[in-house]
C-alpha positions in Angstrom: -33.7 2.5 -15.5 -30.2 2.8 -17.1 -30.1 2.0 -20.8 -28.4 -1.3 -21.6 -25.3 -0.8 -23.8 -23.3 -3.6 -25.5 -19.9 -3.7 -27.1 -19.2 -5.0 -30.6 -18.9 -8.6 -29.2 -22.3 -8.4 -27.6 -21.0 -8.1 -24.1 -23.2 -6.0 -21.7 -21.3 -3.0 -20.5 -21.3 -1.3 -17.1 -21.9 2.3 -18.0 -21.3 5.7 -16.3 -25.1 5.9 -15.7 -25.1 2.5 -14.0 -22.3 3.7 -11.7 -24.7 6.3 -10.3 -27.7 4.0 -9.9 -26.5 0.4 -9.5 -25.4 -1.6 -6.4 -22.4 -3.8 -7.2 -22.4 -7.1 -5.3 -19.0 -8.8 -4.6 -18.5 -12.3 -3.3 -16.5 -12.6 -0.1 -13.2 -14.5 0.3 -11.0 -12.8 2.9 -13.4 -11.1 5.4 -11.0 -8.3 6.5 -9.2 -7.7 3.2 -12.3 -7.7 1.1 -14.2 -5.5 3.6 -11.5 -2.9 3.2 -11.6 -3.3 -0.6 -15.4 -2.7 -0.6 -15.0 0.5 1.4 -12.3 1.8 -0.9 -14.6 1.2 -3.9 -17.4 3.1 -2.1 -15.0 6.0 -1.6 -14.4 6.0 -5.4 -18.1 6.6 -5.9 -19.4 3.1 -6.3 -22.3 1.5 -4.4 -20.8 -1.8 -3.2 -22.0 -4.6 -1.0 -19.9 -7.5 0.1 -21.9 -10.7 0.4 -21.6 -12.5 3.7 -24.5 -14.9 3.0 -24.3 -18.6 3.6 -26.6 -21.6 3.6 -27.8 -24.5 1.4 -29.5 -22.2 -1.1 -26.1 -20.9 -2.4 -24.9 -24.5 -3.2 -28.3 -25.2 -4.8 -28.1 -22.1 -7.0 -24.6 -23.1 -8.0 -25.6 -26.6 -8.9 -28.7 -25.4 -10.8 -26.9 -22.8 -13.0 -23.3 -24.1 -13.2 -22.1 -27.3 -14.8 -21.4 -29.7 -12.0 -18.0 -30.7 -13.3 -16.9 -27.1 -12.7 -14.6 -26.6 -9.6 -16.3 -26.1 -6.2 -15.1 -22.5 -5.7 -16.7 -21.4 -9.0 -19.9 -23.1 -8.0 -20.0 -21.3 -4.7 -19.0 -17.9 -6.0 -21.5 -17.9 -8.9 -24.1 -19.6 -6.6 -23.7 -16.8 -4.0 -24.1 -14.1 -6.6 -27.2 -15.5 -8.2 -28.7 -16.5 -4.8 -28.4 -12.9 -3.7 -30.1 -11.5 -6.9 -32.9 -14.0 -6.5 -33.3 -13.3 -2.8 -35.7 -10.4 -3.4 -33.4 -8.0 -1.4 -32.3 -6.1 -4.5 -33.9 -4.4 -7.5 -32.7 -6.8 -10.2 -32.7 -4.0 -12.7 -30.3 -1.9 -10.5 -27.7 -4.4 -9.5 -24.4 -5.5 -11.0 -21.9 -8.1 -10.1 -18.1 -7.8 -9.4 -15.8 -10.7 -10.1 -12.0 -10.9 -10.3 -10.0 -12.3 -13.3 -6.4 -13.2 -12.8 -5.6 -13.9 -16.4 -3.7 -17.0 -15.5 -4.2 -20.7 -16.2 -6.7 -21.3 -13.4 -10.3 -21.7 -14.3 -11.0 -18.6 -12.1 -10.1 -16.5 -15.2 -13.2 -18.0 -16.8 -15.6 -17.6 -13.9 -16.9 -14.4 -15.5 -18.0 -16.3 -18.6 -19.5 -19.1 -16.5 -21.3 -16.4 -14.5 -22.8 -14.7 -17.6 -23.9 -18.1 -18.9 -25.6 -18.8 -15.5 -27.3 -15.5 -15.5 -28.7 -16.1 -19.0 -30.0 -19.5 -17.8 -31.6 -17.9 -14.9 -33.3 -15.2 -17.1 -31.0 -12.5 -15.6 -28.9 -11.7 -18.7 -29.7 -8.0 -18.2 -27.5 -7.9 -15.1 -24.1 -6.5 -15.9 -20.9 -8.3 -14.8 -17.8 -6.3 -14.1 -14.3 -7.8 -14.3 -11.8 -6.6 -11.7 -8.4 -7.3 -13.3 -5.0 -5.8 -13.9 -4.5 -7.6 -17.3 -6.7 -5.5 -19.5 -9.0 -8.5 -20.1 -12.3 -6.5 -20.0 -13.0 -2.8 -19.8 -16.2 -0.9 -18.8 -16.9 2.8 -19.2 -18.4 2.9 -15.7 -15.7 1.0 -13.9 -12.1 1.9 -14.0 -9.2 0.9 -11.8 -7.2 4.1 -11.4 -3.5 4.1 -10.4 -4.3 5.8 -7.0 -7.0 3.2 -6.3 -4.7 0.3 -7.2 -2.1 1.8 -4.8 -4.6 2.0 -2.0 -5.8 -1.6 -2.8 -2.2 -2.9 -2.5 -1.7 -1.2 0.8 -5.1 -2.4 2.0 -4.0 -6.0 1.3 -0.8 -5.5 3.3 -2.6 -3.9 6.2 -5.2 -6.7 6.0 -2.5 -9.3 6.3 -0.9 -7.9 9.5 -4.3 -7.4 11.1 -5.3 -11.0 10.5 -1.8 -12.4 11.4 -1.8 -10.6 14.8 -5.5 -11.0 15.6 -5.3 -14.8 15.0 -2.7 -15.0 17.7 -4.8 -13.0 20.2 -8.4 -14.1 19.6 -8.0 -17.7 21.2 -6.7 -16.1 24.4 -8.7 -12.9 24.8 -10.1 -12.2 28.3 -13.1 -10.3 26.9 -14.8 -12.2 24.1 -15.2 -10.0 21.0 -12.5 -7.5 21.9 -10.3 -8.7 19.1 -13.0 -8.2 16.5 -13.7 -4.7 17.8 -10.0 -3.9 17.5 -10.0 -5.2 13.9 -12.9 -2.8 13.0 -11.1 0.1 14.8 -7.9 -0.5 12.9 -9.7 -0.8 9.5 -11.6 2.4 10.0 -8.5 4.4 11.0 -6.5 3.1 8.0 -9.4 3.8 5.6 -9.8 7.3 7.0 -6.0 7.9 6.5 -6.1 6.6 2.9 -9.1 8.8 2.1 -7.0 11.8 3.2 -4.1 10.6 1.0 -2.1 9.5 4.1 -0.5 6.1 5.0 0.5 5.5 1.4 4.3 5.6 1.6 6.7 3.0 3.0 7.6 5.1 6.1 4.0 5.7 7.0 3.2 2.0 6.3 5.9 1.0 8.8 4.4 3.4 11.4 1.0 1.9 10.8 2.3 -1.6 11.1 3.7 -0.7 14.6 0.5 0.8 15.9 -1.6 -2.1 14.5 0.7 -4.5 16.4 0.4 -2.4 19.5 -3.4 -2.3 19.3 -3.6 -6.1 19.4 -0.8 -6.4 22.0 -2.9 -4.2 24.3 -5.7 -6.7 24.3 -5.7 -8.6 27.7 -5.1 -12.4 27.2 -5.1 -15.4 29.4 -4.6 -19.2 29.3 -2.0 -21.8 28.4 -0.8 -22.0 24.7 -3.3 -24.0 22.6 -2.6 -26.5 19.9 -1.7 -24.5 16.7 -3.3 -25.7 13.5 -2.2 -24.4 10.1 -4.7 -23.9 7.3 -3.5 -24.2 3.7 -5.0 -25.1 0.3 -6.8 -23.6 -2.7 -7.0 -19.8 -2.1 -10.8 -19.5 -2.0 -11.5 -22.5 0.2 -8.5 -21.7 2.4 -9.8 -18.2 3.3 -13.6 -18.1 2.7 -15.8 -19.0 5.6 -18.5 -20.0 3.1 -16.0 -22.2 1.2 -14.6 -24.0 4.2 -17.7 -24.2 6.4 -16.3 -21.7 8.9 -13.2 -23.7 9.5 -11.4 -21.1 11.6 -14.4 -20.7 13.9 -14.6 -24.5 14.3 -10.9 -24.8 15.2 -11.4 -22.1 17.8 -14.4 -23.9 19.2 -12.3 -27.0 19.5 -9.7 -25.2 21.6 -7.1 -24.8 18.9 -5.3 -21.7 17.6 -5.7 -21.3 13.8 -2.6 -20.3 11.8 -3.5 -19.1 8.4 -0.7 -17.9 6.0 -1.3 -14.4 4.7 -2.1 -13.2 1.2 1.2 -11.3 0.7 3.1 -14.4 -0.3 0.4 -15.2 -2.9 0.7 -11.7 -4.4 4.5 -12.0 -4.7 4.1 -15.5 -6.1 1.8 -14.2 -8.8 4.2 -11.4 -9.7 7.2 -13.8 -9.6 5.4 -16.2 -12.0 5.5 -13.5 -14.7 9.3 -13.4 -14.3 9.5 -17.2 -14.4 7.5 -17.3 -17.6 10.2 -15.2 -19.3 13.0 -17.5 -17.9 11.2 -20.7 -18.9 9.4 -19.8 -22.1 11.0 -16.6 -23.3 9.6 -13.1 -23.5 10.5 -9.5 -23.3 13.2 -8.6 -20.7 11.4 -5.3 -20.0 8.4 -7.2 -18.7 10.6 -9.3 -16.4 12.4 -6.1 -15.2 9.1 -4.3 -14.5 7.8 -7.3 -12.5 11.0 -7.6 -10.6 10.8 -3.9 -9.5 7.2 -4.4 -8.3 8.2 -7.7 -6.6 11.1 -6.1 -4.8 8.8 -3.3 -3.5 6.2 -5.8 -2.1 9.0 -7.8 -0.6 10.2 -4.6 1.1 6.7 -4.1 2.6 6.6 -7.7 3.7 9.9 -7.4 5.5 8.6 -4.3 7.3 5.5 -6.2 8.4 7.6 -9.1 9.7 9.9 -6.8 11.6 6.9 -5.0 13.2 5.4 -8.3 14.3 8.7 -9.5 15.8 9.3 -6.3 17.6 5.8 -6.5 19.1 6.3 -10.0 20.4 4.2 -11.9 17.8 5.2 -14.9 15.8 6.0 -13.6 12.4 5.9 -15.6 9.1 9.0 -16.0 7.0 9.7 -14.0 3.8 8.8 -15.1 0.3 12.5 -15.8 -0.3 12.4 -18.1 2.8 9.5 -20.1 1.3 11.3 -20.3 -2.1 14.4 -21.8 -0.3 12.3 -24.3 1.6 10.7 -25.7 -1.6 14.0 -26.6 -3.3 14.2 -30.3 -3.8 10.5 -30.7 -3.7 9.0 -28.7 -6.6 10.3 -26.5 -9.3 9.3 -22.9 -10.3 7.3 -24.3 -13.2 4.8 -25.8 -10.8 2.7 -22.6 -10.7 -0.9 -23.5 -11.7 -3.4 -22.8 -8.9 -1.3 -22.1 -5.8 1.6 -24.2 -7.3 4.7 -24.8 -5.3 3.6 -22.1 -2.8 1.0 -24.4 -1.2 3.7 -27.1 -0.5 6.1 -24.3 0.7 3.5 -23.1 3.1 3.2 -26.5 4.7 7.0 -26.7 5.0 7.1 -23.3 6.6 4.4 -24.3 9.1 6.3 -27.5 10.0 9.6 -25.6 10.4 8.0 -22.8 12.5 6.4 -25.2 15.1 3.0 -25.8 13.6 3.2 -29.3 12.3 -0.6 -29.8 12.6 -2.1 -28.8 9.2 -5.5 -28.9 7.5 -5.1 -28.9 3.7 -8.3 -27.7 2.1 -8.9 -29.4 -1.2 -11.9 -28.3 -3.3 -13.5 -30.5 -6.0 -12.2 -29.8 -9.5 -8.9 -28.1 -8.6 -6.5 -30.7 -9.9 -3.3 -28.6 -9.6 -4.0 -28.1 -5.9 -4.6 -31.8 -5.3 -1.2 -32.4 -6.8 0.7 -29.8 -4.7 -1.5 -30.4 -1.6 -2.7 -33.9 -1.0 -0.1 -35.3 -3.5 2.8 -34.0 -1.4 1.6 -35.0 2.0 3.3 -38.5 1.9 6.6 -36.9 0.9 6.4 -34.4 3.7 5.5 -37.1 6.3 8.5 -39.2 5.1 10.8 -36.2 5.7 9.0 -34.9 8.8 7.5 -38.0 10.7 6.2 -35.7 13.4 4.1 -33.7 10.9 0.3 -34.2 11.4 -1.4 -33.3 8.1 -5.0 -34.0 7.0 -6.5 -33.3 3.6 -10.1 -32.3 3.7 -12.3 -32.4 0.6 -14.8 -29.7 0.0 -17.5 -30.3 -2.6 -21.4 -30.2 -2.8 -21.7 -33.8 -1.6 -19.2 -33.5 1.4 -21.0 -33.2 4.7 -19.8 -30.8 7.3 -20.0 -33.4 10.0 -17.6 -35.7 8.2 -15.2 -32.9 7.6 -15.3 -31.9 11.2 -14.9 -35.5 12.4 -11.7 -35.9 10.4 -10.4 -32.6 11.8 -11.2 -33.8 15.3 -9.1 -36.9 14.7 -6.2 -34.8 13.6 -6.6 -32.6 16.7 -6.7 -35.7 19.0 -3.5 -36.9 17.3 -2.0 -33.4 17.7 -2.7 -33.4 21.5 -1.3 -36.9 21.9 1.9 -35.8 20.0 2.1 -32.8 22.3 1.8 -34.9 25.4 4.5 -37.3 24.2 6.8 -34.4 23.4 6.2 -32.8 26.9 6.8 -36.2 28.5 10.1 -36.6 26.6 11.2 -33.1 27.7 10.3 -33.9 31.3 12.2 -37.1 31.2 15.3 -35.4 29.7 15.1 -32.7 32.4 15.1 -35.3 35.2 17.8 -37.5 33.7 21.2 -36.9 35.4 24.0 -35.7 33.1 26.1 -38.5 31.6 23.4 -41.1 32.0 
C-alpha cells in the first residue's frame, strides 16, 4: 500500500507511487467528451475509470454526506464518487478521485473541499482527491497536466462537439438502431489513435478530421419525416449529464423528438472571454488580457472550421460565439458571467433564431445565477418571441422524474400544436390566389 504523504497544510497528496497503483475515478458529465478525456489520461500512464453509475443510492449518498443546502450538481457529483467507493467494487486503499476546479465564482470551485469533508464524514479520509485545473489551485507530485496533454484535451473537446452535434441530427432517424452509437465509438477510437501517434493536432489536420467525421455520420442511412426539435439548455452539469437530467435526451428521443444540445465550445470560449472582461471591468494586467485573446482567437478559428465542415456536409450548424454575443445585446451585459451567465440566455436566443423554439431549460436546486439567466429570462423571451415554447424544469433531490417528464410532455404537445398551426397557415397561403 502506498505511503500517505501530506503537504504543509495537511492536504493528502497524490504521489508518484499512487500513480502506479491507484485507480482514479472520475464523474461523468459529457459522455463522449469525458470518455475521450479518460482514454487520454490512460495513455499518460494513469489508471482511470469514468463512472456511468445511476440510481437512488447516489442521491442518498449525496444527501448523507453533503449539506443539503448545497447545489444539486455538487450533491450528485460527490454522491456518485462516494457511492462508487462504498460499492465494494474497488479496493478503497487503492482508489483516488478526480474532480475539476474552474477557479471562478461558481461553487464548483469548492466541490473539492466539500468532497474531502464528505470523505472524512464517511471514514474515507485516506482516499486522495486530485484537482484537475488550469489555474494552479492545487498540485500533486503524481498528477501533472503537461502542455502536450492539455493540447490533446482541447482537441478532444472540439472533436467531441462535432461528433455530438452531427450524431444528434442522425440518431432520431437512423434506419438501423444503434448504428449512430457504433459510429461514435469508431470516430473516437480513430481520433485517439491519431493523437497517440502525435497526429491530428494541428489546425489543417483538425479540418480534415472534421470533414471525415461529418462524412461518417452522413453515411448512416436515415428515414422518416422531420421530428419536432427540442433544445436543451441550462446549468452545464444538469444540461449534459444523463445522471443529472434523468436521461433527458433519451426521453426526448422516446417521445419522438429530436434533441438539440448546444456544444461545449461556446462555454470554453465564454470562460476565456470572461478573463478579458475582468480586465475591462475591474482592471488588471494587459498581458493577461492579450494572452487570453490569443487563446480565444485560436479556439474561435477551430470553431469556424467545425461550423464550415458541418455546413458542407449538409448538417445544421450552430452559430459562432460572436453570433451569440451579438444576440445577447439588449438583454444582458458581459458582467453577467456567474454560472453560465449571459451565455445561457444567448443559447435560448440562438435556438429560437435557428428554428428550434421548443426549449427545455434545466434548472438545478441551489444554482441561483442560472435561475436568473434561465428561468428569469423566459418571460422576456416570450414577450419578444411569442411563438417560443420554453419550459423550465427543476432538478433536485425531491423532484420526481414523472413530474419532470409530464411537464416536458405538455411542452411537446404544445410544440406539435404550434407546428400544425404553422403548417396550416402555410397551406392556406399557398392556396390563396395572388392579390386576395
